[in-house]
N, C-alpha and C positions, 0 to 999 in steps of 0.2 A: 337747778342751781348746783354748781359743782364746787365742792370744798377742797378738792385734791386729796382728800382723805376719806376713808370709809367711815360712815357713821354707824354706831351700834346703839340701838335703843334697848335698854334693860328694863322693859316693862311689857306686861301682857295686856295692858289697858287698851281696849278698842278705841277709846277716845284719844289717847295719846298717839296711837298708830295713825288714826285718821288725821289728826292735826299736823303731825310731822309730814305725812304724805301730801297734805294740801300746801305745805311750804315748798313742794317740789324737790325735796331732798330724797335721794335714794338711801336706804338704810337696811340693816339686818337686825332682827330681834334676837336677843340672847336672854335667857331666863335663869335665875338662880334664886333659891329661897333665902331670904334675909329677914331676921327678926325685926319687928317694927316697934319694939319698946324703946323708951328714951328716958334719960334722967329727968326727974320731976323738978329739978332746979332750973331747967331751961325756960326762957320766955317763949311766948306763943310763936313769934316769928322765927325763933331759933329752932323750934322742933322740926318744922318742915325741911329746913336746911340740914339739920343733923341727920334726919332719916335719909335724905337724898345722898348725902355724903357717905353714910353707912352702907347704903346699897352699892355705891360706886366702889368703895374699898374692897368689896367682895370680888371685883373683877380685875383689880390692879395688876395682878401677875399674868393675866390672860391677854393683855392688849399688845398688838403689834403697832403698825402705823395707822392707828384708828383713833376716833374720838367717841368716847362712851357718853351717853346721855342717861342720867337717872333722875327721877322726880318723885316727890311725895306731896300729897295734898292733905291738908287738915282743915276742919271747920271749927270755928271758935265762937262760943256764946259767952260773953263776959270773959272770965278767965278759965272757962271749962273747954277742954279740947275734946271734940267728937271725932273719933277715927271711924273705922268701919264697924258697923253693928255686927254682933255675933249671931243674932237671930231676929225673928219678926218682932218679938216683944221689945227688944232693945231699939230696933228701928222705929217702932211706934213711939217710944219714949223720946227719942231724939227729935222726931218730927213735931211732937207736941211742944218740945222745948223751943224749936225754931219758929213755930206758928206765931204770926202776928208781930214778929220782931226782926231786928237787924242782926245779922251775924257776919263774921268775917271768914273769908276763905284765903288760906295761905298755901301757895305751892312753892316748894323748894326745888331747885334744879342744880345738879352737879354735872359739869362737863369735865371729863378726865381723859388725858392721854398719858403716855409714858413720861412726857416732859412737863406737863402743866395740869393745873386744876383750877377751875373757876366754880364758885358756889354763889348762887343768888336766889332771891325769892321775889314773888309778887304778892300783892294783897288786894283783895276786892271786897267791898261791903255789899252784902246782899240783903234786900228787904223783902220779907215774906208777908203775904196777906194772912189773915187769920184763917186757919184750915179747920174744917169740920172733922169730927171723928170719922165720919163716913169717907171723906176724901183721903185721910191718912190710911185708914184700913184698906181701902180700894187699892191705893198705890203700893203699899207694902205687900199686900197679898198677890197682886198681879205682877209687879215688877221686881220683887225680891231684891231690894237694893243693898245687899250685904257686902258688895265689893266697892261701895262708895262711901267716902268720908261724909259724915253727917247724914247718911242714909238717903241721899237723893242725887239724881243726876239732873243738872240744869237743862240738858238736851232732851230729857224724857217728859212724860206727861206731867209729873208734879212740878217740874221746873216751869213748864208752860203755864200752869194754872196758879202757881204759888208765888212766883217771883214778880213782885210789883215793880221794882227797879233795882239797878245796881250802880255802884260807883266804882269804876275800875274796869278791868278786862273780863269780858264774858268767857273768853277762852281759858283764863286762869281758873275760873269756876269749873270748867270742864276738866281741868287737870293738867294744863300745860300753857304757861304764859308765852305764847308763840312769838309775840312782838319782842319780848326780852330775849328769848332763845335765839331768834334770828340775829338780833344785834350782837349777842355774845359770841355766836358762831362766826360772825364776820370778823370779830376781833381775835378769835382764837387762832 
């Protein structure tokens, strides 16, 4: 697929790279450290968009005739936001909280060029079966999910055994709502 503009993915996520590649877009990866804190006055769906926009703004002066893609994924249980766990203990706590419950995954995406900015998000409801202590410990010890919001990857072992069903996009849970991204890139 040719957009007549170079795409820049500002993410080191293997999942986002894989998903963007499967859309048959060619792109370049550019990385920059951006803080992932946010005002606590934001609503859940606003947090992912805020963080995606914040990441995009770090590149605004570097863009030529390009379209930048930034994204951020958060996991929410009730009104609690679960970002990336700092260590195994925090990952175990998060997974215990998700066990046997529905949670929501929000991914915010920002498309940015010199002329234009589009920010959007997608939301998916994920239903987990009840997990045993042994399953949680096995997963956190073996897979070390410290780079994943909510301490799990839908495409990994835990996602395969824990996800009972979802309402919405599976790819959003992986970290990039590709159906919406494709649609927005067509409009861009």
